[in-house]
N, C-alpha and C positions, 0 to 999 in steps of 0.2 A: 427379551431383548438382551443381546450380549453386552456385557459391561466389564470393566476391570475394577475389581474391588479396591478401595483405598486401603493401603497399609495403615497400621495404627498411627504412624507419624503423619501421614497424609489426612486421616480423619481428624486428627487434632488440629492440623493446619487449616482444614476446611471450616471447623468450628470457629477457629479464631478469625478467619476471614469474614465468615458470615456475621459474626458479632460486630466486627469493626465496621463493615459496610452498613449494617442496620443502624448503627449510631450515627452515620454520616449521610445516608441517602434515604429517599423515600421509595417504598415498594412500587414496582410497576403495576399500574391499575389493569384489571382484566379488559381485553379487547383493545389495548393500547396499539396505535399504529406503529409499524416498524419503519426504520430509516433505511434508505438506500444509500450505499456508499457513494459519497461524492456527488449527490444529486440535490442541489437547490437549497441547502441549508448552511447558513453562514452566521449563525448566532454566536459571535465571538465572546460577548460578555458572559453568556451562560456557560460556554465552554471553559472559560478561565476561572469562573467561580467553582466549577466541578473540579478542575485541576487543583485548586487551592484547597478545597475540602479534603481531597484525597492525598495531599502532599505528605501529611504526617504519616509515617509508616511505610511510605514508598508505594502505596496502592496505585497511584496514577501511572507509575513507570516501573512495574514490578521486577522486570528482567534487567533493569539497569544496576550498575554496581552501587553499593551502599554509599560510597563516597560521593556519588552524584545524585543521591536522593532516591534511589531505588532500594530494592530489598534483596538483590541478587537471587531472585527466584529461579529455581530450576524449570525446565520445560513443563514437568508435571505440576509444579506449583502454579505456573503461569496458567495452565489449562484449568486448574481449580478456581483461580481467581476469576477467569473469564466466565466460567460457568456460573459462579455465585453472583457475578456482576450482572448477569442477564436477568436477574430477578428484580432488578431495581431500575428506577428512571434514570437514564443516562443520556445526555445530550449528544447530538451528532458531533463527534470530534474530528471529522475528516479534515477541516482546515488545519488542524495542528498535527496530523498524522505524518505528514512528510518530514517534519522536524523531529517528532518523538520517535517514529518507528524506523526512519531511514537515515536522516542526517545526523542526529545525535550518536547513534551507535557507530556511524562511520567516522565521526570526529573522534570518538573515544578510541577507535582502533588506529587511526592514522594521524590525528592532530597533535600538536605540540601542547605541552602543559598549559601555555598561555592561552592557546585556542580553546582548549577544553574549559578553562576558568571563565573565558569571555563569552562563549557561545552556548555552552550546555545548560547553565541555570536559567536563562530566559527561555530556552526551548521548553524546559520542564514546566515552567510556570505559564507558558502560552503567551508571555509578553512579546516574544518576537516569533513571527511566523516565517518559515522557510518554504521555498519552491525548489523545484528540480530542473535545472537547465541542461538536459542531456540530449533529447531528440532534436533532429533538424529536418527541415523540409526535404532536402536532397539525400539524406542518409538512410532513410527508411528503417528497416530492421538491422541494418548494418551500422550499429552505433559507433564502431571503431572507424568508420568512414566519415566522421564528423570533419567539417571544414571551418568552423568557427576558429579564428585565430587569435593568439594572444602574443604580443611582441613586448619584450622587456624594453623599457624606457626609463633608465636610471634606476630608481628604487621602486618603481611600480610598473605594471603591465598594462598594455592597452588592448582592449578586446573588441574585435569587430566580427560580426556575423549575425546569425539569426537562430533561434530556437523555437520549438513548437510543442503543443500539448503540455504546456507548463501549468499545472494546477495552482490556482489561487495566487499566480504571479502578480496580479493586479493590485493585491494588497499585502504582499509579502515584504518583509523588511530585508530579507537575505535570500540569495539563491545558491544552491550548490551547482557550480559551473564546470563543464568539461570543455576545454579549448585546446587546439592544436598549437604547440609551442616549437615543434621541430618537424619540418617537412622532408628532411634528408633520410629519415629512418623508417622502417615499416610502420604501418598505420597504428598498431597497438602500442608502439614504443614512443610515439611522439606527442602524447596527450598529457596535460597537466590539469589538476583539479584545483579549484579556488572557491572561496566564500566570497560572493559578490554582493555589495550593497545595492538594493534594487532602486534606491533613489539617487544613485550615481549619475553625473551627466553622461549624455550619449546613449541612454537607455529608453526605448519606447515599448510600452506594453499594449497589445491590442487584444481584448477579449474575443473568443470564438463562441457564438451561440450554437448550442447543440439542439437536437430534435426534442429533447426532454425539457426544453426551455431554460436550462442552466447555462451559465456563462463562466464556469469556473476554469475551463481550458483557455490558454492564451498563446499568442505569437509574441515573441520577445526579440526585438531588433536592437543590435549593439553596434554603435559607431564610435570606436576608439574610446570606449568606456574604461575608466581607470580602476585598477585593482592593485591594492598595496601588496608588495611581496610577502609581508607578514601574514596576508590572508591566503597565501598558497598552502593547500593541504597536501602534505607529502612532498616528495621529490619532484622537481622539474622533470618531466618525461615519465613520471610514475603514476599518472592519473588513471591508467587502466586498472591497476590494483584497487584504487579508491572506488572506481566505477563497479567493479566486480563485487566489492563488499557491499555497496549500496543496493545493487540489484539482488543480491542474496537476501538482504533484509526485506526488499520490496516484494519478491515473490512469496516470501514467507508470510508477510502481512496480509497480502491480498488473498492468498490461498487459505488463510486461517479462518475465515468466517463467510457466512452466506448472507447475512442481513435479514433473512426470513427463516423462521423455524418450522419443524414439522408440525408443531401444534398450531401455528398461525395459518399454514396452508390447509390443514384439516378443518379448522374453524371456518375459513373462507369458503372451502368446498361444501361443508355442511350448510352453511347459510344460503348458498346458491343452488342447493338441491342437486349436487353432482352425483349423488348416489342413484338418482332416478334415470340418469342417461348412461348407457353402457359405454359409449365412446368416451365421455368425460371421465367416467369411473376408471376405464382402462388408462387413460392418460395420467390421472391422479395416482394410480398404483405405480406406473413407470416413475413418475417424479419422486414419490416417496421411497422407492427402491434405490434411486440414485442418491437421495439424501442419506439413506442407510449405509450404502456403500462408502460414502464419503466419511460417515461417522465411524464406521469400523476400520477404514483406512487410518483415521486419526488415532484409533485404539491401538492398531498395529505399531504405528510410529511411537506411541507412548510406551508400549511394551518393549520395543527395541531400545528406547532410551533408558528405560529402567534396567534392561540387561547390559547397559553399558556399551552398545553398539554405536558406531559413528554414523551420524545421518548421512543419507545419500541424496539422490536428486528428488526427494519427496516434495520439495517446494514446487518444482515444475509440474509434477503430477497433480498436486493439489490445486494449483492455480488453473491448470487446464480443466480439471474436473469441475472446479467451482464455476468457471465461465460458462461451460455447457449447461450445468444444472440450473444456474440462475436464469439463463435464457429460456430454458424449458419451463421453469416455474413462472416466469414473467408472461410467457405466451398463455399458459394455462390460466393464470390468474385473471388476465384481461378476458379471455374467452368465457370464463365463468361469470363475468360481469354482464354478458350479453350485449345488447345494443349500447348500454351505458358504458361499455369499455372504450368507445371511441368518442365519448363526450368529455369535454375538458373539465366541466364542473361536475359536482355530484360525488356520491360515494365511491370508495375504491381508488382515491387519488394515489396511494402508495403503490397499488398494483400497476397503475398506468405508467407511473414513473419508473418502476422496475422494468417494465416491458420495454420503454423507450431508452433506458440506460443499459440494458443488457448487451446489446451488440458491442459497446465500447469495451466490455470486459475482455473480449478476445483480442484487444489491442493494447490496452494499458498494462504496464508491468511486464512487457515482452509479449509479442504476439503468440497466438496458438502454434504458429509454424515453428517459432523459436523453441517453444516448450517441447514440441514433438521431436525436434532434432536433438535436443538434450537427452530426452528419454530414449530415442533411437540409439544414440552413441553410448550412453552411460548405462542403460538398462538392457537393451536388446543386443548391444555389441556390434551394431551395424557400422559400415565404414563412415567416416566423417564426411560432411559435405565438402565438395572441392573448394579450396581457397587458393586460387591462383595468385592472389596478390599479397599472401601473408608475409613473404619475406622480401618483397620489393620495397624500395623507398616510396613513401607516400607521393612524393613529387613526380614519380614515374608512372603514375596511374594514368 
């Protein structure tokens, strides 16, 4: 199996990480069930205890700057930490990930010193949970076509509109909001970003039940909800830059992991006798090959980083590949269960959850179509998609 050997410095860092984690966490028991990203697990107390245990040394948020509680880890070091972490019992941190992986890095990039001091520490500890208020029912994949409006009223803004697919909005304390503040300019130029308190008057949250039984997605309705101007992130009309930063982190975080390992898939296949069925054996070989392609792509990105090359559109490629591979593995995992794969109770619950969650992975974090457009334009050099309204005032649409 192709690998990239640790440098002496990386080997020493790996040993340090392994020792630190062993002192804080319990090893993962053999045969432990895997968790599926964002599917049905909301144990906030367990997650907060985990974040507290790893706070010393920055292991909970390794890529964050040291002044914000991280360790300023390089991409190679972050990969080492993730690999070592997989050997230990770790709760499902999905409820905290919008804040930790998306919002906090965005605030560190675009926020004021006061906003960083006020918002980042409770995100790191898990005390405050954030949701993402970007997508809208009428905007589809055209995020810049959003119509939720924010109007300045003295020292605060009043927000009216609706958002959808907002994970964990029903118990979030804050939301990272995009709203239109200027309708006289082209669509990308009239957007402003805010930190919105989710308990503000004029906000109604309605959970959406998914086919996997989870209700973590929500619709959010806003009727003149107040937002203080000090909670505006970046310049008025500069929200698209904030959004791009957030989406960059989102695609990287979604594309960075599969939730099920090669070893877990092989163990499941062996337990269900896949080796005796040539069709299932062929499907298993395809799934393992796709996992290996993804792993080697990660090695290529690591080698490029080590050589000092600037990252390209790898996040879109990784996200697109992850969605397809997880759907493939989910389908295979349920088929290996046989008739039990369609029974709600019984063994293999995590495989049924993965199967039912898989289709959503082609939508969340930017649709497959968006990722293909990015790769087509930035990798293949194809002409960009027609954008007839790019330079027109939004009000003229």
